[in-house]
LUMLUMTI-662499 format. One line per field, with one value per residue: x, y, z of N, C-alpha, C in turn; residue number from 1. Coordinates in steps of 0.02 Angstrom, whole numbers, padded with zeros to 5 digits. Layout:
n.u	(X  ...)
n.v	(Y  ...)
n.w	(Z  ...)
ca.u	(X  ...)
ca.v	(Y  ...)
ca.w	(Z  ...)
c.u	(X  ...)
c.v	(Y  ...)
c.w	(Z  ...)
num	(NUM  ...)
***
This chain:
n.u	(-01029  -00882  -00802  -00667  -00493  -00323  -00247  -00344  -00386  -00266  -00251  -00365  -00335  -00218  -00268  -00359  -00271  -00202  -00276  -00229  -00133  -00041  -00071  00047  00120  00032  00028  00159  00161  00071  00118  00090  00089  00065  -00048  -00135  -00161  -00227  -00341  -00400  -00429  -00523  -00624  -00656  -00709  -00819  -00894  -00933  -00856  -00763  -00820  -00800  -00669  -00589  -00536  -00481  -00530  -00461  -00552  -00535  -00446  -00525  -00620  -00721  -00728  -00806  -00881  -01028  -01129  -01287  -01427  -01583  -01752  -01912  -02091  -02146  -02147  -02177  -02163  -02183  -02162  -02028  -01967  -01990  -01923  -01793  -01761  -01762  -01658  -01549  -01535  -01475  -01325  -01233  -01237  -01144  -01153  -01289  -01389  -01503  -01554  -01540  -01612  -01627  -01622  -01682  -01625  -01461  -01354  -01207  -01131  -01053  -00992  -00970  -00965  -01040  -01152  -01172  -01210  -01330  -01407  -01415  -01485  -01610  -01655  -01664  -01765  -01874  -01893  -01961  -02081  -02023  -01985  -01882  -01722  -01553  -01392  -01218  -01065  -00911  -00762  -00631  -00556  -00505  -00480  -00498  -00545  -00565  -00535  -00573  -00560  -00484  -00407  -00482  -00562  -00574  -00517  -00554  -00479  -00466  -00489)
n.v	(00487  00438  00457  00432  00448  00442  00381  00312  00220  00152  00093  00009  -00074  -00137  -00205  -00289  -00374  -00429  -00458  -00475  -00385  -00286  -00128  -00053  -00116  -00095  00046  00075  00017  00098  00226  00314  00378  00282  00321  00411  00318  00213  00284  00309  00178  00141  00236  00195  00071  00107  00182  00085  00041  -00057  -00210  -00332  -00437  -00574  -00748  -00838  -00992  -01140  -01224  -01348  -01415  -01433  -01520  -01480  -01478  -01458  -01341  -01262  -01176  -01118  -01092  -01017  -01016  -00940  -00921  -00843  -00683  -00596  -00497  -00567  -00701  -00694  -00657  -00773  -00869  -00815  -00822  -00961  -01001  -00934  -01006  -01121  -01199  -01229  -01130  -01000  -00878  -00776  -00714  -00597  -00588  -00505  -00531  -00695  -00784  -00794  -00802  -00827  -00943  -00975  -01119  -01230  -01395  -01567  -01672  -01750  -01819  -01746  -01625  -01666  -01691  -01560  -01501  -01564  -01511  -01377  -01375  -01409  -01297  -01193  -01150  -01178  -01141  -01185  -01260  -01251  -01319  -01283  -01352  -01306  -01330  -01291  -01175  -01022  -00889  -00813  -00699  -00594  -00466  -00299  -00196  -00067  00027  00076  00178  00357  00418  00542  00632  00743  00688)
n.w	(00681  00762  00923  00937  00956  00889  00990  01065  00968  00949  01074  01076  00966  01012  01125  01062  00999  01108  01249  01375  01408  01521  01605  01605  01503  01397  01393  01357  01230  01158  01173  01280  01449  01601  01685  01604  01503  01573  01614  01490  01447  01546  01515  01384  01413  01495  01403  01317  01209  01231  01256  01321  01388  01327  01317  01178  01132  01066  00953  00890  00975  01088  01044  00954  00807  00692  00587  00540  00427  00437  00346  00362  00321  00330  00337  00427  00500  00600  00752  00874  00838  00798  00920  00997  00919  00917  01053  01070  00983  01039  01154  01113  01130  01031  00936  00877  00811  00756  00638  00564  00400  00238  00075  -00001  00105  00270  00400  00465  00536  00629  00672  00787  00812  00864  00769  00622  00672  00789  00731  00674  00788  00837  00729  00737  00859  00822  00720  00796  00869  00805  00677  00521  00349  00274  00291  00267  00254  00259  00263  00331  00247  00262  00367  00321  00354  00510  00625  00767  00776  00745  00597  00633  00569  00467  00509  00539  00652  00701  00631  00497  00328)
ca.u	(-00957  -00858  -00761  -00603  -00433  -00273  -00227  -00398  -00382  -00206  -00268  -00412  -00299  -00173  -00308  -00386  -00217  -00184  -00316  -00196  -00082  -00045  -00074  00114  00135  -00011  00048  00221  00144  00034  00153  00061  00109  00017  -00111  -00181  -00180  -00277  -00403  -00430  -00457  -00584  -00674  -00676  -00753  -00882  -00932  -00955  -00812  -00737  -00877  -00773  -00602  -00600  -00485  -00507  -00516  -00452  -00609  -00511  -00416  -00577  -00664  -00777  -00695  -00852  -00916  -01082  -01168  -01355  -01474  -01651  -01806  -01977  -02144  -02166  -02105  -02203  -02118  -02191  -02129  -01956  -01946  -01989  -01870  -01729  -01750  -01746  -01592  -01500  -01527  -01437  -01255  -01193  -01241  -01096  -01178  -01359  -01401  -01562  -01522  -01578  -01606  -01666  -01619  -01706  -01578  -01400  -01324  -01142  -01138  -00997  -01013  -00919  -00963  -01104  -01205  -01185  -01250  -01398  -01442  -01429  -01537  -01675  -01677  -01681  -01830  -01927  -01898  -02008  -02103  -01977  -02002  -01823  -01658  -01500  -01329  -01155  -01010  -00846  -00711  -00569  -00559  -00449  -00468  -00543  -00520  -00614  -00509  -00603  -00510  -00487  -00373  -00531  -00596  -00532  -00489  -00568  -00432  -00494  -00457)
ca.v	(00499  00414  00505  00399  00478  00392  00343  00265  00166  00112  00052  -00043  -00121  -00176  -00251  -00341  -00422  -00462  -00429  -00485  -00333  -00244  -00057  -00029  -00143  -00061  00116  00074  00000  00153  00290  00356  00357  00234  00349  00428  00256  00180  00324  00297  00110  00145  00273  00152  00020  00140  00203  00026  00022  -00122  -00246  -00382  -00464  -00647  -00792  -00874  -01063  -01178  -01270  -01415  -01445  -01453  -01570  -01451  -01460  -01449  -01278  -01267  -01115  -01142  -01043  -01031  -00978  -00947  -00878  -00802  -00624  -00549  -00486  -00620  -00760  -00682  -00659  -00843  -00902  -00789  -00851  -01032  -01007  -00911  -01059  -01177  -01182  -01239  -01070  -00947  -00816  -00780  -00652  -00588  -00572  -00481  -00579  -00757  -00819  -00751  -00803  -00866  -00964  -01008  -01172  -01276  -01458  -01619  -01713  -01750  -01840  -01688  -01577  -01693  -01677  -01488  -01489  -01587  -01461  -01316  -01379  -01412  -01232  -01148  -01171  -01153  -01166  -01217  -01257  -01275  -01319  -01284  -01371  -01276  -01379  -01265  -01106  -00987  -00830  -00804  -00649  -00555  -00397  -00253  -00158  00002  00072  00102  00238  00416  00441  00613  00671  00753  00649)
ca.w	(00690  00827  00961  00950  00926  00870  01049  01080  00918  00963  01133  01055  00923  01054  01166  01018  00987  01171  01303  01439  01419  01582  01589  01588  01436  01349  01387  01318  01161  01124  01180  01333  01516  01629  01710  01549  01468  01615  01610  01424  01448  01586  01476  01329  01443  01517  01344  01279  01154  01252  01284  01367  01373  01326  01290  01121  01142  01005  00949  00873  01035  01137  01014  00916  00744  00636  00582  00492  00416  00429  00318  00384  00289  00364  00311  00485  00506  00651  00809  00924  00813  00801  00990  01018  00882  00941  01119  01062  00952  01088  01205  01085  01141  00970  00893  00894  00783  00735  00601  00520  00336  00181  00020  -00004  00169  00324  00456  00455  00599  00628  00722  00795  00841  00868  00708  00585  00719  00832  00693  00667  00852  00836  00678  00765  00909  00786  00686  00847  00902  00771  00610  00470  00282  00245  00326  00223  00291  00222  00308  00315  00232  00288  00390  00291  00395  00566  00671  00803  00777  00698  00559  00658  00523  00419  00535  00530  00716  00711  00592  00430  00275)
c.u	(-00937  -00813  -00693  -00547  -00382  -00249  -00280  -00395  -00321  -00217  -00313  -00377  -00253  -00211  -00342  -00334  -00199  -00220  -00284  -00142  -00094  -00050  -00004  00136  00096  00012  00113  00207  00112  00066  00121  00091  00051  -00049  -00158  -00204  -00236  -00344  -00438  -00463  -00522  -00640  -00700  -00722  -00820  -00925  -00952  -00912  -00779  -00794  -00854  -00703  -00608  -00537  -00517  -00483  -00511  -00505  -00588  -00484  -00469  -00629  -00726  -00751  -00742  -00887  -00967  -01117  -01238  -01399  -01544  -01699  -01871  -02028  -02171  -02119  -02130  -02156  -02123  -02155  -02053  -01930  -01941  -01931  -01801  -01712  -01729  -01676  -01537  -01487  -01488  -01362  -01211  -01189  -01192  -01120  -01248  -01376  -01468  -01534  -01569  -01571  -01649  -01669  -01641  -01656  -01518  -01369  -01254  -01141  -01073  -01022  -00957  -00910  -01031  -01162  -01222  -01225  -01322  -01439  -01461  -01488  -01606  -01701  -01700  -01751  -01888  -01941  -01950  -02027  -02059  -01997  -01942  -01762  -01606  -01434  -01270  -01099  -00946  -00795  -00643  -00580  -00497  -00431  -00520  -00511  -00578  -00594  -00543  -00549  -00512  -00451  -00422  -00568  -00547  -00500  -00501  -00522  -00462  -00454  -00417)
c.v	(00474  00466  00474  00438  00423  00351  00292  00206  00122  00067  -00005  -00096  -00166  -00226  -00305  -00395  -00462  -00429  -00438  -00433  -00296  -00172  -00031  -00054  -00108  00011  00122  00062  00059  00221  00339  00334  00317  00265  00371  00367  00220  00217  00313  00228  00110  00180  00230  00096  00050  00160  00145  00008  -00045  -00157  -00298  -00401  -00539  -00683  -00830  -00946  -01097  -01231  -01341  -01451  -01468  -01500  -01542  -01430  -01443  -01381  -01283  -01199  -01138  -01084  -01064  -00986  -00992  -00903  -00832  -00743  -00574  -00549  -00542  -00683  -00752  -00685  -00731  -00880  -00880  -00819  -00924  -01041  -00987  -00963  -01119  -01162  -01190  -01176  -01017  -00879  -00828  -00713  -00654  -00559  -00537  -00535  -00640  -00795  -00771  -00746  -00846  -00880  -00991  -01055  -01211  -01339  -01509  -01657  -01709  -01770  -01783  -01635  -01602  -01682  -01603  -01473  -01508  -01539  -01397  -01320  -01388  -01343  -01186  -01177  -01138  -01180  -01199  -01207  -01288  -01268  -01322  -01297  -01338  -01331  -01358  -01193  -01071  -00924  -00828  -00754  -00617  -00482  -00355  -00214  -00084  00052  00102  00163  00296  00443  00515  00659  00681  00715  00694)
c.w	(00760  00859  00979  00918  00913  00930  01069  01032  00930  01024  01114  01012  00965  01097  01125  01004  01049  01229  01371  01454  01485  01560  01570  01519  01382  01339  01347  01244  01124  01133  01228  01400  01546  01650  01654  01510  01507  01611  01544  01421  01488  01548  01418  01353  01462  01458  01299  01219  01168  01288  01335  01345  01380  01304  01232  01126  01074  01001  00930  00934  01085  01107  00980  00847  00685  00641  00526  00488  00397  00405  00336  00347  00327  00329  00367  00492  00558  00712  00861  00902  00819  00873  01014  00984  00907  01010  01114  01033  01002  01142  01178  01089  01079  00927  00919  00869  00755  00703  00564  00456  00288  00126  00029  00061  00223  00382  00438  00523  00586  00688  00726  00830  00837  00802  00674  00631  00767  00796  00685  00730  00856  00789  00704  00818  00874  00754  00734  00876  00870  00704  00558  00402  00249  00289  00280  00260  00244  00272  00285  00305  00262  00309  00365  00330  00450  00613  00708  00804  00724  00661  00576  00612  00471  00445  00538  00593  00729  00673  00522  00377  00228)
num	(1  2  3  4  5  6  7  8  9  10  11  12  13  14  15  16  17  18  19  20  21  22  23  24  25  26  27  28  29  30  31  32  33  34  35  36  37  38  39  40  41  42  43  44  45  46  47  48  49  50  51  52  53  54  55  56  57  58  59  60  61  62  63  64  65  66  67  68  69  70  71  72  73  74  75  76  77  78  79  80  81  82  83  84  85  86  87  88  89  90  91  92  93  94  95  96  97  98  99  100  101  102  103  104  105  106  107  108  109  110  111  112  113  114  115  116  117  118  119  120  121  122  123  124  125  126  127  128  129  130  131  132  133  134  135  136  137  138  139  140  141  142  143  144  145  146  147  148  149  150  151  152  153  154  155  156  157  158  159  160  161)
***
């Protein structure tokens, strides 16, 4: 059970939409005065609910229009292998997300790159990083939805249902 109330969730939702909000703008948006709002933001940061505040860069504008979902299979599953593989993958700047999966695929990577040749360079680095039994790539044809905002309306805010 989380310890968030409706004001905490309102603050988080507002900051997810616009992390540049001033305390006065945020307090007006959530219906609190500035000091209690500031204290809540500080508490949410200290407790780890707010991990960081970032700007979202348009990948097309900066020349990284290609998104590839890379499925990785391996016969290796021991902790040492995973630590080495994870370290190698984390060092690849093209990788935005890296997940250990259930099912037929062991790992799923979300990769951005400049073009097909850029992906090929990434692929060659990936297969040098560890012994893999299979790598399959699916190129995104169109991004239909992309958000970093969590659906905070799905949690109960400490209020009984």
